[in-house]
Every structure is written in C-alpha cells, then in structure tokens.
N, C-alpha and C positions, 0 to 999 in steps of 0.2 A: 504494499500499499504506499510505503514511503516513496518509492520510486515514481508512481503515478502522481504524488504531490509534487515532487521535484520537476517533474516534465510539465505539470500544469502550470507552476509558477514560471519556469522558463519560457512556456509558450505564450503566457501572457504578457511577459516583458517583450519578446519577439514580435508579437502582434501590435504591440503599442508602439514599437519602433517602426514597423512597416507602415502604420497609419500616419506616422509623424513624417516619414520620408514622402509617402504618396501626396500629402498635404502641402509640404515643403516644395516638391517638384511641380505640383500644380500651380501654386503661386508664383514660382519664379520661371518656370518653363512653359506654362499654359497647359491646356488639356487636349490639344489637338493630337498629341502622340502619347502613349503611356510611359512617360519617362520615369515616373515612380516605380512602375512594375519593373521596368528594365534594370533601374539602379538597384532595386531590392534583389532581383535575381542574380545580377553580376556580382554584386558585393556578398550576397549570401553564399553563392558558389565559391568565391575566393576564400571567405572565412571557413567554409566546410573543408576546402582542400588545405588550408593552413592547418586547422585543427587536426584533420585526420592524418596529415603529414607529421605533425608534431608527436601525436600519439603513436603512429606507426614506427617511427624512427627513435624510440625509446627516450625522446627527450621529455615525454609526459609520464615517465614511469610512476611518479609520485601522485598522479591524479587518480582520484577515487572513481568508481563506476558512477556514483552519484553526480560528481562533477561532469563527467563525460555525458551523461543523460541530459543534465540541465543545460548544457552548452549546445549539444548537437541536435538530439531529438526535441528537447524544449525550446530553447531560444532560437536556433536557427530554423527548427521545425515551425515554430510560429511566425518566424520572420519570412521564411519562404520554403516551401517543400521542393522547389526548383534545385535547392542546394543538394538535398537527398538524391534527387533523380540524376544530377551531374554527377555525384560521387558513384552511384550505382553504374551508370553508363561507362565511366572512365575505369572503374574496377574491372569490368567485363572486358573492356578493350585491353587493358594492361595484362589480362590472362591470355591475351592472343586471340580472343574470339571476336574478331573485326564484325563478321556478319552478325553474330548475335547482338552486338553492341549496336549497330545500326538498325537491326530489327527493334531492339528495346526502344531506341530513341524514335523511331518512325512510328511504332505501335502506341507509344506513350502520347505522342503530339496528336496523332490522328484519332485514337480511341477517346482521348480526353476531350477534344474538340466535339467529337460525336456525342459523347456523353452530356456535354453541356448543351449541345443542340437539342437532344432527346429530351433532357429535363425542361428545357424552355418550351419545346413543342407540347409535352405532357400538361404543363401549366397553363399555356395558352388554351389547350383544348379543354381543360377542365374549368378554366375561368370563362370561357365563351357561353 
C-alpha cells in the first residue's frame, strides 16, 4: 500500500508541473500549436533517460525502490506517459529488435489515436 501512496503523490506533483508548463506555453507561445505537450514530452523523455541511465549504471545504487517509484512511475508518469513509452521503445531497440521497436511505436501511436477517436465517437453517439 505504501508504494501506491508514493506513486500517487509523485503523480500529483508531475501532473501539476505538466499543467503549469501547458499554461505557460499557451501564454507565451500561443495555442495554435501544442507547445506545452511537446515540451512536456521531450523534457519528460529526457528526464526518464537520465534517471534510467543513472540507475542502470550503478550511480543510483543508494536509491531506494520507493524513490525510484516516486520519480519514474509517479512524477514522470504524472508529468507524461510519453517518457515511459520512449524508454520502452528504446530498450526494445537496444536489445537489437528494431522491427519490434518500430512495431511498438507504430502500434502505440496508431492504436492510441484510434482509441481516442473511438472514445469520442462513442460519447458523440450517446450524447446525440
């Protein structure tokens, strides 16, 4: 149960940070392009890479599992799930499974957009 609370707290912080970046980008860059989402995805992916690398190369040996959960699943998960997607895709690529990595990326993008479209269609149908 403690791990769930740690992830919950981290996700709340990450979500609040994402909201702040989205508002700031809308104010300073306008709303014609999703600069906030792009910024969050790139920054979140960079941070996920930095943390995963830090932990993988033993520099983070003193980090507890709770700290790892708080930062990665919690904060970065609340900030952007794109960072987890990016890490998964790169790990598959680094295992030498390029075709599987491309398939995962393509399936994730296409099926996620299709899922969003299906959800919108369902609600539009029910609301009509």
